[in-house]
C-alpha positions in Angstrom: 108.7 40.1 77.5 111.5 38.8 79.7 115.0 40.3 79.1 116.5 37.0 78.1 113.8 36.3 75.5 114.1 39.9 74.2 117.9 39.5 73.8 117.4 36.5 71.4 114.6 38.0 69.4 115.1 39.6 66.0 113.0 42.6 65.2 112.5 43.4 61.6 111.0 46.8 60.7 108.8 47.5 57.6 107.9 51.1 56.7 105.2 51.5 54.0 104.5 54.6 51.9 102.2 55.3 49.0 102.2 58.0 46.3 99.5 59.0 43.9 95.7 59.0 44.5 92.8 56.7 44.0 91.0 59.0 41.5 90.7 56.7 38.5 89.3 59.5 36.2 91.6 61.4 33.8 92.0 64.0 36.5 93.7 61.6 38.8 97.4 60.7 38.8 98.5 58.3 36.1 100.2 55.9 38.5 99.9 54.7 42.1 103.0 53.4 43.9 103.8 51.6 47.1 107.2 51.2 48.6 108.3 49.0 51.5 111.5 50.0 53.3 112.7 47.1 55.5 115.7 46.9 57.8 116.9 46.0 61.3 118.5 48.3 63.9 120.6 50.2 64.3 119.1 53.0 62.1 122.3 54.8 61.0 120.7 57.7 59.1 118.9 59.1 62.1 121.8 61.2 63.5 122.6 62.7 60.1 119.0 63.6 59.4 118.6 65.3 62.9 121.9 67.2 62.3 120.5 68.3 58.9 117.4 69.7 60.5 119.5 71.8 62.9 121.8 72.8 60.1 118.8 74.0 58.1 117.5 75.9 61.1 120.8 77.7 61.5 120.8 78.5 57.8 117.3 80.1 58.1 115.1 77.2 57.0 112.5 76.1 59.5 111.5 72.5 58.8 109.4 70.5 61.2 109.9 67.2 59.3 111.1 66.0 55.9 108.4 65.5 53.2 109.8 65.1 49.7 106.9 66.6 47.8 107.0 69.8 49.8 110.7 70.2 50.5 112.8 72.6 48.4 115.1 70.9 45.9 118.2 72.0 47.9 116.8 70.2 50.9 115.8 67.1 48.9 119.3 66.9 47.5 120.8 66.8 51.0 118.3 64.3 52.3 118.9 62.0 49.4 122.6 62.3 50.0 122.1 61.1 53.6 119.8 58.3 52.5 122.2 57.1 49.9 125.1 57.1 52.4 123.2 54.8 54.7 121.8 52.1 52.4 123.8 49.3 53.8 121.4 46.7 55.3 118.4 48.6 53.8 116.0 46.8 51.5 113.5 48.6 49.2 110.7 47.0 47.3 108.3 48.9 45.0 105.0 48.2 43.3 103.8 50.6 40.6 100.3 50.5 39.2 99.3 52.0 35.9 95.8 53.1 37.0 94.4 53.3 33.5 94.7 49.5 33.2 92.8 48.8 36.4 89.4 47.4 35.9 86.6 49.4 37.5 85.7 46.5 39.7 89.0 46.9 41.5 88.7 50.7 42.1 87.0 50.6 45.5 89.4 51.2 48.5 88.2 47.9 50.0 89.5 45.9 47.1 92.4 48.1 45.8 94.4 48.4 49.0 94.3 44.8 50.1 95.3 43.6 46.7 98.2 46.1 46.3 99.5 46.0 49.9 99.2 42.2 49.9 101.0 41.8 46.6 104.0 44.0 47.7 104.3 42.4 51.2 104.1 38.9 49.8 107.3 39.5 47.8 109.1 41.1 50.8 108.2 38.3 53.2 109.1 35.5 50.8 112.4 37.2 50.1 113.4 38.0 53.7 112.2 34.6 54.9 111.8 35.5 58.6 112.5 32.8 61.2 110.5 31.8 64.2 112.2 34.2 66.6 111.4 37.2 64.5 108.9 39.9 65.2 107.9 42.2 62.4 107.0 45.8 63.2 105.0 47.4 60.4 104.6 51.2 60.3 102.4 53.2 58.0 101.6 56.9 58.0 98.5 57.6 60.2 95.4 57.1 58.1 92.5 59.4 59.2 89.9 57.7 57.0 88.7 54.5 58.8 87.7 52.8 55.6 91.1 53.2 54.1 92.9 52.2 57.3 90.8 49.1 57.6 91.5 48.2 54.0 95.3 48.6 54.5 95.2 46.5 57.6 93.2 43.8 55.9 95.8 43.6 53.1 98.6 43.3 55.6 96.9 40.8 57.9 95.8 38.5 55.0 99.2 38.2 53.4 101.0 37.8 56.7 98.6 35.0 57.8 99.3 33.3 54.4 103.1 33.7 54.3 104.6 34.0 57.8 106.1 30.9 59.3 104.6 29.6 62.6 105.9 31.6 65.6 106.6 34.8 63.7 104.7 37.6 65.3 103.8 41.0 63.9 102.4 44.4 64.9 100.9 47.1 62.7 101.3 50.8 63.8 99.8 53.8 62.1 102.0 56.8 63.2 102.1 60.3 61.9 105.1 60.4 59.5 106.3 63.6 61.0 107.0 61.6 64.2 109.1 58.9 62.5 112.2 59.5 60.5 112.0 56.1 58.8 108.6 56.9 57.5 110.1 60.1 56.2 112.9 58.1 54.5 110.3 55.8 53.0 108.4 58.8 51.7 111.5 60.1 50.0 112.2 56.7 48.4 108.7 56.4 47.2 108.7 60.0 45.9 111.8 59.0 43.8 109.9 56.0 42.3 106.7 58.0 41.6 108.7 60.9 40.1 110.4 58.5 37.7 107.2 56.8 36.5 104.9 59.9 36.5 107.3 62.5 35.1 110.2 60.5 33.7 112.6 62.2 36.1 115.0 59.4 37.3 117.6 61.6 39.1 116.5 60.9 42.6 115.9 57.2 42.0 119.4 56.8 40.6 120.8 57.9 43.9 119.1 55.1 45.8 118.5 52.4 43.2 121.1 50.0 44.6 118.9 49.4 47.6 115.9 48.4 45.5 115.6 44.6 45.4 112.4 44.3 43.5 110.4 46.8 41.3 107.1 45.6 39.9 104.9 47.5 37.5 101.4 46.2 37.3 98.9 46.6 34.5 101.6 48.2 32.4 101.3 46.1 29.2 99.4 47.3 26.2 95.7 46.5 26.4 92.3 47.8 27.4 92.3 51.0 29.3 89.5 52.4 31.4 90.2 56.2 31.5 
């Protein structure tokens, strides 16, 4: 791209994260959640998160990357403090699925992911209303299973083809979350959502709730269950 064209282009970044599993038996998680973190540069939290990693190293904690489910509570508290400090310009959207209310026909990866990813992104795109000079860069954690990766991409591509204005381009990138601090932030935000619905613990979510623009719970009404 020519420098002049690049200077007038708007890059919008979407970072997707999921929590829960696709085991629909009673042994699986009760819920499945998706979060989309969207923002534009500059990414203000980076410096503080890098400084925190080195602070932790000096304190005797070796940490390659941040992962909410595995980090100690003292680490999580400090990471959430940094995330909460840098929520200006950050948009968070969540989709929570009560898996016991999902019909068996929708359990296969090839159906479940396109439906859920598409439903979430449709809301984000319509709310952000990108213009013709926008390019959307979509990041997900690297997906080793090809069937799942293809299902995620299908959901993204279908909804973008349906909702994006003419001229808006997009790219989809599957990167290891340990290589991308914003995927790690999305992981933390989604962990907070999942922790709230799965365990009733709202403490982490309360720290970042002001950045959530939409939170949708699917299949949550009383009715037939399949577990």
